[in-house]
N, C-alpha and C positions, 0 to 999 in steps of 0.2 A: 637918235633915240637914247635917253638916259638909261641907267642901270635898272631902275624900278620899272620903267615902261617896257624895257626889253624883256625883263623877267615876266611881266604881266602878259606880254605878247606870246612868250613861250607857253604859258599856261592856257591861254585862250585857244591854242591850236591842239591841245591834248584832248583825248576822248575820255568820257566817263564810261564805266563798264556797260551802262545801259545802251550806249550807242554802238557797241561792237558786235559785228556779225560773227557768229560762231562758225567753226569748220563744218558743223552739221548743215548750216544754211548754205555755205560755199559748196559743199558736196552735192546738195540737191540742185543748186543753180547750175553746176557743171553739167548736169544731165537733162536740162530743159532746153532742148535745141532751139525752140522758138523764142527763147528769152534772150534779150540783149545781154551780153556779158558772160554767156555760158562758155565760150571758147577761152576767154580770159580766166574764168574760174578753173577750167581744166588745166591751163598752163600754170596757174598758181599752185594747184595741188601737186603737179609734177615737180615744180621748182622747190617746193617746201619739203617733199618727202622722199624723192627718188634716191638721194644719196644716203639718207638714214636707213631706208629700207635695204639698200644694197649692203651697207656696212653690217647691219644686223644679220642678214641672211649669210653673209660671209663669215660671221663668227660661229654660225651653227653648221654651215656646210663648207667643208675645207676645200672641196674641189671648186676652183674658181669658175670654170665653165658652167658647172651645174648651178653654182650660186648666182651667176649672171642670169641664167634661164629662169630660176625661181623668182628672183627679184624683179626681173622684167615682167614676168607673168603677174606678179602682185600689183605692179603699177598699171599694167593693162587692165586688170580687173577694177582698180580704183578709177581709172579714167573712163572705163566703159560703163560704169555706173552700177556695178554689182553690189556696192555697199550703200547706194543712194537711199534705199528703203529701210536701212537699219534704224532701230528705235533709239533716238537720242536720249530718251528717259532712262535707258539702261546704264548710262554712265559716260565716261570720257572717250573722246575720239581716239586717243592714243591706245586705249585698251582694246577698242574695236580693231584697230589696225594690227596691233600685236597679236591678238587672237587669230586673225585671218592669216597672218604670215606664219605663225607657228603651225597652223593646220596645213598650210601648203608645204612647209618644211617636213612635217610629220608624214605627209603623203609621199614626199620624195624619199624619205628614209624607208618607208614601207615598200616602195617599188624596188629600191636597191636591195633590201633584205630578201624580197621574194626572188630576185634574180640570183642571189647568193644562196638561196635555200635556207635562210635563217629567219626565225620569228622575231618580230619587233619586241624589244624589251620594254614593256609598259611600266614596270617599276622604276627602271632607270630613267625613263622619260619624265615620270612624276618627280623623281629626285632632282632632276636637272631644271625643273620649271622655275624655281626661285632664282637660280643663276641666270636663266634666260630673261626673266623679268627685269633683273638688275641691268643686264646688258642693254635691253631695250630702253630702259629709263635713261641710260647714259646717252644713247643715240637721240632720244627725244629731247634731252637737255641741249644737245648740240644743235638740233633743229631750231629750237627756240632762240638760242644765242645767235646763231647764224642769221636768222630772220631779223632779229633786232639790229644786228650790225648792218645788214643790207638796208633796213629801213632808215637807219641813221645816215648812211651814206647817201641814200636817195633824198633825204630831207636836206642835207647840205647842198646837194646838186640843184635842188629846186629853190633854194633860198640863198641868193648871192652873198648876203652878209653873214651867213652862218659859217662857223668853223667847227661845228660840233663833232663831226666824224674825225676830222684831222686831229683835234686836240685829244679826244678820248682814245684814239688809236695810238697816239704817241704815249699817253699815260700807260696804256696796256702793254706797250712794247718796252717802256722804260719806267717800271714801277718804282725804282729807287731814286729817280731824279727829283731834286728839289724844284721849287717854283722857278728859280732863275735858270736852271739848266733846261727845264721843260720849255720855258718861254723862248730860250735861244733856239731850240730845235723847231718850235712852232714858227718863229720868225723866219727861219731858213726855208721851211716848207711853203710858207705863204708868200715869201718874197717881200715882206714888209715888217717893220718892227712891232712886236707885241710885248708889253712889259709884264712883269711877274704878276702884278695885281690883276691885270686884264686876263691873263692866262688862267688864274685861279677862278675868276668869275665865269669865263667861258667853259672851263672844265666842269664846274658845278651845273651849269645849264645843260651841258652835253650829257652828264650823268643822269639828270632828271629826264631828258628826252629819251635816253637809252632805257631807263627804268620804265617809262611809260610804254615804250614799244614792247618791252619784255612782258609787261602786264597784259597788253593787248593780245600778244601772241599766245600767252598762257590762257587767257580767257576764251580765245577762239576754239580751244580744244575741249571745252567743258560744255555739257548740255545746258546747265543753268549757271552762268558766270557771275554769281554774286561775289561781293568783296570777300566774304568769308571763304567761299569755295576757291577763289583765286589765291588767296593767302595760303590756304592749306596745300594747294598744288605747288606753289612756289617753294614752300618749306619741304614738301615731299621730294622735290627735284633738286634741292640744295641751291636755290636761286634767290633766296631772300636777301642775301648780302648785297645784291644789286639794287634792291628796292627799299630796304628797311629805312634808310635815312630820309625817304620822301613820303612816308606814310603819315598823313596828318591825323589829328584827333577825330575828324569826321569821316575817315576813310570807310568805315563800315557802313555808313549811311549814304555817302556821296560817291564812293568808288572812284575817286580821282586823286592822283598824287599831287604833291605840292612841295616846293622848296621853301625853306625859311627865307624871309626877306633879309637881305644883307644891309 
């Protein structure tokens, strides 16, 4: 396959925003036991959010055993379907999850204060909310990036001719390498020679694939994943740097990324 056809093949396998199922639909699917895919949906929720939930709770509750308990309870509620009837029109999925976790942490603090005979400081809680929101956004950003990396690794595994994950991982691990140095490392990992020009081409395709995966993951967390809403969310989370180079002129109408032809 020549370079142009390969690039075209890459684009044919990316999704437009209109094709992406949101986390709201995944959440509902996870709790429809009679529907095929409900178990897979529950596993997807667990895989995506369990680590971020535990990290966030751990930042708010310093006792590791208590943090484990609260985080586990949050994931049990998510898997059990306690949030399945939440109104998607009210906003982003990450805000729903953050609000639920904060309430659970707040309940933990209230119990601990009652045991100690101390009233819960409402003013202090309000003052700390902005910091907590920032901490949660950091964890959510990690969720999106981790999911995009897993998606890229899976894409390479399913496509025998792809080196997308390998080359982009090398670039991330060795950001100061020039094309010759990077191609040398890539050749060693693949066990076959890859020249500098081919490495640059493969790297650009990998960056496009990663950007598309990141857009898809971001879109899944929105109630209405329009291009404008996705772009706003990417900017809010500081993720536009991964996507900006692939936003075509018709992005707002088509909702699909594209690489410039070389």
